[in-house]
N, C-alpha and C positions, 0 to 999 in steps of 0.2 A: 576132727582135730585129734585123732588118736596119735599117740606117741609112746615112746619108751618111758615108762615111769618106774622108779625104784620101788619094787614090791617088798623089799625088806622093811619090816615095821618094828618099831619099838612098842611093845604092849602098853607101856606107860603113857605113850603119846597117841594112842589110837583115836582119841577124840580131839586131837589138836586140829585147828583149821587146815593146816598144811597136809596132814595125814588124810583128812577127809577129802580135800580137793584132789589129792593124788589117787585116792580110791575111786572117786567119781571118774577121773580121767582114764582109769583102767577099763571102764565099760559105760561110756557116757550116753549110749543110745538105748539103754534098757531102763524104761521108766520105773519098774518095780525096784530095780537095783538102786537107782539114784535116789528114789524117794526115801529109802532107809537112812540117807545121809542128810536130808533137808527137813527144815521145820515146816509146819502147816502154813505159815505166813511167808514162805520163801519168795524172794524177789530176784529176778535176773535182768541185768542191763547188758544189752549187746550193742556195742559200737557207739551208741548215743542214747540219750534219754528218750527222745522222740523226734524223728525226722521223717515226714511223709515221703520226701524224695528218696532217701536211702531205703526206706521200707519198701518202696515200689520195686527196687532192684533186688534187695536182700530182705525178704519177708520176715525174717526173725529179728531184724534190727529193732531196737527200742527197748522199752521197759515192759516186762511181763510179770504177772503174779502167779505163783505156783511153779512147781518143778517141771511141769510140761514144757514151759518156754525154754528152759535150759536144754532139756532132752531134744526138743524139736530143732533147736539150733544145730546140734551135732548131727541129727538126721539130715537136715537140709544141706549142711556143708558138704556131706558126702554125696548128696544128690547133685549139687552144683559143681563140685570140683573133685578131682582125684587128689588125695593128700599124698604128696611125694615125700614130704619130710615134716616132722613136728618135733622140735628139740627144745627141751627145757634147759635153759642156760643157768638160771639162778632162782633162788627162792628165799624168802624171809618170813618170819612169823613172830607174833607176840601172842599174848594169852587169848585175845579175841579176834585175831585176824591173820591173814597170810597174803603174800603176794608172790606170784610166779611170773618169770620173765623168760622169753625165748624167741625163737623164729619158726616160721613154717614156710613151706613152699607148696603151692597149689597149682594144678593145671585145670582150667575150666573144661567141663564136659561138653560144652556147646561149641567152643571155638578152638580148643586145644592150646590156649595161651597160658603160659606159666608165669607166676609171680611169686616173689618172696617178700615176706613182711615180718617185722618184729611183732610180738604180741605181749600183752600183760593181762594178768588175771588178779583181781582183788577179791578175796573171799573173807566174809565175816562169819564168825561162829557164835553160837549161843547154846548152852546146855548140851554140848557134845554133837551138835549138828550145824550145818550151814544155814544161815537165814538170808544171806545176800551174796551174790556173785556178780562181778562186773568184768566183762571181757572187752579189751580194746585191741585194735590192729590198725594197720595202714589201710583204711577203707578206700582211699583214692586208688591205691595199687590193686586191691582185690576187685573193685568194680571195673577197672581198666581191663581185667582179664575177660570181660564180656563185651567190650567195646568193639563193634564190628566196623564202624566207619565214623567219619566226622572228626571235627576238631573242637577242643575247648578253647574259648577266648576268655582269658583270665586277666582282670585288672585288679591286682592286689597291691601293686607298688604305688605309694602316694604321689610319686613324680609323674604318674599318668601313663607310664609305659604299659604295653599289653603283651602277654605271653600267649602263644598259640601252641597247643600240644596236640 
């Protein structure tokens, strides 16, 4: 999920959750680099808290303890997809947390299917480091980039109608 991140920093805010998350995004696959920005009890939530079905397709999905889970997610994303675009559109922060919003476009390395998804990142800071990061995306879209064949039969509407995708 590499992207263009503003590298101009205000020294007074070097330990703000937003500045820390932006630093991590500048080199998210280097464990030694990322560990300097996370606490010993760091938690990473990717896409959901725990879903065996999603984890079967996207092994980094779910909740992990330790910085390794965050770094592995970035490593795996680049193994599964070519990152065509990763754009941060907005961000907000307060004294103990930050949120980043944007879009990305990925092309699956197995089937060559391209998808675009919004994303959001919630980062919580403590003592000048991050102790919690949660990443959300349109998982239905990203998983579809690996769908080789078949249809989904979905019955979500209470009136009983079925959608086939």
